[in-house]
C-alpha positions as CSV (number, residue, x, y, z in Angstrom):
1,M,0.3,-1.0,11.4
2,T,1.0,-1.4,7.7
3,L,-0.1,0.7,4.8
4,L,-0.8,-1.5,1.7
5,A,-0.3,0.4,-1.5
6,F,-2.0,-1.4,-4.3
7,L,-0.1,-0.1,-7.3
8,T,0.7,-1.1,-10.9
9,T,3.6,0.0,-13.0
10,T,1.4,1.1,-15.9
11,C,-1.4,3.0,-14.1
12,A,-1.0,6.7,-14.9
13,P,-2.5,7.9,-11.7
14,C,-0.2,5.5,-9.7
15,Q,2.9,7.3,-11.0
16,Q,2.5,10.2,-8.4
17,F,2.3,7.6,-5.6
18,W,5.4,5.8,-6.8
19,G,7.1,9.2,-6.8
20,M,5.9,9.9,-3.3
21,L,7.2,6.6,-2.0
22,A,10.6,7.2,-3.6
23,D,10.9,10.4,-1.5
24,P,12.1,9.3,2.0
25,D,10.6,12.4,3.7
26,A,7.2,12.0,2.1
27,R,7.2,8.3,3.0
28,A,8.2,9.1,6.6
29,A,5.4,11.6,6.8
30,L,2.9,8.7,6.3
31,G,4.0,7.5,9.8
32,T,3.6,3.8,9.1
33,K,5.3,0.9,7.3
34,V,4.5,0.7,3.6
35,V,4.2,-2.4,1.5
36,V,3.5,-2.1,-2.3
37,V,1.2,-4.8,-3.5
38,A,1.4,-5.3,-7.2
39,P,-0.4,-7.9,-9.3
40,S,1.1,-11.3,-9.8
41,P,4.2,-11.5,-12.0
42,S,2.0,-13.2,-14.7
43,M,0.1,-9.9,-15.0
44,E,2.8,-7.3,-14.0
45,N,6.4,-6.7,-15.0
46,R,8.4,-7.9,-12.0
47,R,11.6,-6.0,-13.0
48,R,9.8,-2.7,-13.5
49,A,7.9,-3.1,-10.1
50,Q,11.3,-3.8,-8.4
51,E,12.8,-0.8,-10.0
52,L,10.0,1.5,-8.9
53,T,9.9,0.1,-5.3
54,P,12.3,2.2,-3.3
55,P,14.6,1.0,-0.5
56,G,12.7,0.8,2.7
57,V,9.5,-0.3,1.0
58,E,8.7,-4.0,0.6
59,L,7.2,-5.3,-2.6
60,H,4.7,-8.1,-2.7
61,M,3.5,-9.3,-6.0
62,G,0.3,-11.2,-5.7
63,S,-3.1,-10.8,-7.3
64,E,-4.7,-12.9,-4.5
65,T,-4.0,-10.0,-2.1
66,W,-6.1,-7.7,-4.3
67,F,-8.9,-10.2,-4.2
68,D,-8.5,-10.7,-0.4
69,Y,-8.9,-7.0,0.3
70,A,-11.6,-6.5,-2.4
71,V,-9.4,-4.0,-4.2
72,T,-10.7,-3.3,-7.7
73,Q,-8.6,-0.3,-8.7
74,A,-4.9,0.5,-8.8
75,G,-4.1,3.4,-6.6
76,T,-6.0,2.0,-3.6
77,F,-4.4,2.2,-0.2
78,V,-5.5,0.1,2.8
79,L,-4.2,0.7,6.4
80,V,-4.3,-2.4,8.6
81,H,-3.4,-3.4,12.1
82,D,-0.7,-6.0,11.8
83,A,-2.0,-9.6,12.4
84,P,-1.6,-10.6,16.1
85,D,0.1,-13.9,15.0
86,G,2.8,-11.9,13.1
87,R,1.7,-13.2,9.7
88,P,2.3,-10.7,6.9
89,V,-0.9,-8.7,6.3
90,W,-0.5,-9.1,2.5
91,E,-1.2,-12.8,3.0
92,G,-4.9,-11.8,3.6
93,P,-7.0,-9.9,5.9
94,A,-7.8,-12.7,8.3
95,G,-6.5,-11.5,11.7
96,A,-5.5,-8.1,10.3
97,A,-8.2,-5.5,11.1
98,V,-8.7,-2.9,8.3
99,I,-8.5,0.7,9.7
100,G,-9.2,2.5,6.4
101,S,-9.3,2.0,2.7
102,A,-9.5,4.6,-0.1
103,E,-8.4,5.6,-3.6
104,P,-6.9,9.1,-3.0
105,A,-6.5,11.5,-5.9
106,S,-3.1,12.8,-4.8
107,P,-0.3,12.2,-2.4
108,A,-1.5,15.1,-0.3
109,E,-4.9,13.5,0.1
110,L,-3.2,10.2,1.0
111,L,-1.2,11.9,3.7
112,D,-4.4,13.4,5.1
113,L,-6.3,10.1,5.0
114,V,-3.5,8.2,6.7
115,A,-3.2,10.8,9.4
116,R,-7.0,10.6,10.1
117,W,-6.9,6.8,10.1
118,L,-4.0,6.7,12.5
119,S,-5.6,9.3,14.9
120,S,-8.9,7.3,14.8
121,C,-7.1,4.3,16.3
122,G,-5.0,6.2,18.8
123,S,-1.7,6.0,17.0
């Protein structure tokens, strides 16, 4: 499973989630792989996104992924089963089943949501 974190470098509410991802213990508490999905480089500062993305977290910059998952707001998190064919889930939801999607208000709420989503699928 992969948790897609749809974040921007300028979104004020996103800053708390960037901070959470930078903390290895908080990130480990999520219990799943995390990929930050930022808008395309034509819309987002690539260097700043790379600076904010901590080691152990992959960064994908692509607005098409926001459209593919119908994400309209920065600070949205989507937990998906990995695609059976091994294709990266940020290339689109085809073949990757969405387990849960939400715009949590805080890192604590995100931890709770992800725990519930994982328990609902037996993980």
